[in-house]
C-alpha positions in Angstrom: 0.1 -0.1 0.0 1.3 3.4 -0.8 4.0 2.2 -3.4 1.8 2.9 -6.6 0.8 6.3 -4.8 4.6 7.2 -4.4 5.3 6.2 -8.1 2.6 8.4 -9.6 2.8 11.4 -7.3 6.2 11.3 -6.4 5.9 13.3 -3.0 8.7 13.4 -0.6 6.5 12.2 2.2 3.8 9.4 1.8 2.1 8.5 5.1 0.1 5.7 3.7 3.4 3.8 2.7 4.8 4.6 6.2 1.7 3.3 8.0 1.6 0.2 6.1 5.2 -0.9 6.9 4.7 0.2 10.4 1.7 -2.2 10.8 3.4 -5.0 8.8 6.3 -4.6 11.1 4.2 -4.9 14.0 2.9 -8.3 12.8 6.5 -9.7 12.7 9.7 -9.4 10.6 8.9 -12.7 8.7 5.9 -11.2 7.0 7.6 -7.9 6.6 10.4 -9.6 4.8 7.9 -11.4 2.3 5.8 -8.2 1.9 9.1 -6.3 1.2 10.2 -8.7 -1.5 6.7 -8.6 -3.0 6.9 -4.8 -2.8 10.1 -4.5 -4.5 8.9 -6.8 -7.4 5.6 -4.7 -7.6 7.6 -1.5 -7.7 9.7 -2.5 -10.5 6.8 -3.8 -12.5 4.6 -0.7 -12.0 7.3 1.8 -12.5 8.5 0.2 -15.8 5.2 -0.6 -17.4 4.2 3.2 -17.4 5.3 5.1 -20.4 7.9 7.9 -20.1 9.7 6.5 -17.1 13.4 7.0 -16.7 16.2 5.3 -14.8 17.0 8.4 -12.8 13.4 8.9 -11.7 13.4 5.2 -10.7 16.4 5.6 -8.5 15.0 8.9 -7.0 11.7 7.4 -6.2 13.3 4.1 -4.8 15.5 6.2 -2.3 12.2 8.0 -1.1 10.6 4.8 -0.6 13.4 3.4 1.2 13.6 6.2 3.7 9.9 6.0 4.2 10.3 2.2 4.6 13.0 2.7 7.4 10.9 5.3 9.2 8.0 2.6 9.4 10.4 -0.1 10.5 12.1 2.2 13.1 8.6 3.1 14.4 7.9 -0.6 15.0 11.4 -1.0 16.6 10.0 -2.0 20.1 8.5 -5.1 18.4 11.1 -5.8 15.7 14.3 -5.6 17.7 13.3 -8.1 20.6 11.9 -10.4 17.9 15.1 -10.5 15.9 17.1 -10.9 19.2 14.9 -13.9 20.3 15.0 -15.5 16.9 19.0 -15.0 16.5 19.5 -16.6 19.9 16.9 -19.5 19.8 17.5 -23.1 19.5 16.1 -23.3 16.0 18.8 -21.0 14.4 21.9 -23.0 15.2 23.9 -20.9 12.5 25.6 -23.9 10.8 22.9 -24.7 8.2 23.5 -24.5 4.4 21.1 -21.7 3.7 21.3 -22.7 -0.1 20.5 -26.2 0.3 16.8 -25.9 -0.3 17.4 -23.0 -2.8 19.3 -25.5 -5.2 16.1 -27.8 -5.6 15.3 -28.4 -9.4 12.0 -28.3 -10.7 10.7 -31.8 -11.6 7.7 -33.1 -13.2 6.4 -34.6 -9.9 6.9 -31.2 -8.1 4.7 -29.5 -10.7 2.1 -32.2 -10.6 1.8 -32.0 -6.8 1.5 -28.1 -7.0 -1.4 -28.7 -9.5 -2.9 -31.4 -7.5 -5.8 -29.2 -6.2 -7.0 -28.2 -9.7 -6.8 -31.8 -11.0 -7.8 -33.8 -8.0 -8.8 -32.0 -4.8 -7.1 -33.4 -1.6 -5.5 -32.2 1.6 -2.2 -31.7 0.1 -0.6 -28.3 -1.1 -1.9 -26.9 -4.3 -3.0 -24.0 -6.1 -6.8 -23.8 -5.7 -8.7 -21.4 -7.9 -12.4 -21.1 -8.4 -13.8 -21.1 -11.9 -14.8 -17.4 -11.8 -11.1 -16.3 -11.1 -9.9 -18.6 -14.1 -12.4 -17.0 -16.4 -11.6 -13.4 -15.4 -7.8 -14.1 -15.7 -8.4 -15.4 -19.4 -10.6 -12.4 -20.0 -8.0 -10.0 -18.6 -5.2 -11.6 -20.7 -7.4 -11.2 -23.7 -7.3 -7.3 -23.4 -3.9 -6.6 -25.1 -3.2 -3.1 -24.0 -4.8 -3.0 -20.6 -3.6 -4.2 -17.1 -0.2 -4.7 -18.3 1.3 -4.5 -14.6 -1.4 -6.7 -13.3 -0.7 -9.3 -16.1 3.1 -9.1 -15.4 2.5 -9.6 -11.7 0.2 -12.5 -12.0 2.7 -14.1 -14.4 5.6 -13.6 -12.2 3.8 -15.0 -9.2 2.3 -18.0 -11.1 5.7 -18.9 -12.2 7.3 -18.4 -8.9 4.5 -20.9 -7.3 6.1 -23.5 -9.6 9.8 -22.7 -8.9 11.0 -23.9 -5.5 13.9 -21.5 -5.5 11.2 -18.7 -5.5 9.5 -20.2 -2.5 12.9 -20.5 -0.9 13.7 -16.8 -1.4 10.4 -15.8 -0.1 11.1 -17.9 2.9 14.2 -16.2 3.7 16.7 -18.4 1.6 15.6 -21.5 3.9 13.5 -24.5 2.8 11.0 -23.7 0.0 7.7 -22.7 1.5 4.3 -21.4 0.1 3.4 -19.1 3.0 3.8 -16.2 0.5 1.2 -17.8 -1.5 -1.4 -15.2 -0.2 0.1 -12.6 -2.3 -0.6 -14.6 -5.4 -4.2 -14.8 -4.4 -4.5 -11.2 -3.7 -3.1 -10.4 -7.2 -5.5 -13.0 -8.7 -8.4 -11.5 -6.7 -7.6 -8.1 -7.8 -7.5 -9.4 -11.5 -10.9 -10.9 -10.8 -12.3 -7.7 -9.6 
């Protein structure tokens, strides 16, 4: 929230973005990390899909967003700092794990089949579950050639990322591949449906 507003208005101060970062920081640094990665992807896609955008403006706006991001995180420092301290000193973070072990997973046919299992055959495993109206709306959105370009690109990136274990690893802090970030994919698909 607030990234698109900053791109189009390019003001020095964006309270919507600062409050969004603050509230996400209160929820926890793990979801703040996932939302930050998503926000970075969203910023790049929306910025470069608009005509007449220059690289200099890209970096100027990025610096403004980073400063506002830091203000939001610092406002939530009373929650973030103790949480990070406890995480770093817990028994679960031994510090000697190979952080790229799960990142190097390859895409196999069985992995893709398991991810599509909810579409083909409903069961209680992981899988991408979409209702028919969403699928119809996505198809209709892609049929409009010159509209919704940033939304189409975001949907493609997140749908492709869903089937790539390395993307799940990146979204999980370079740990094992996880689909906890999947809610962002559903937000984009729901927005496309609306």
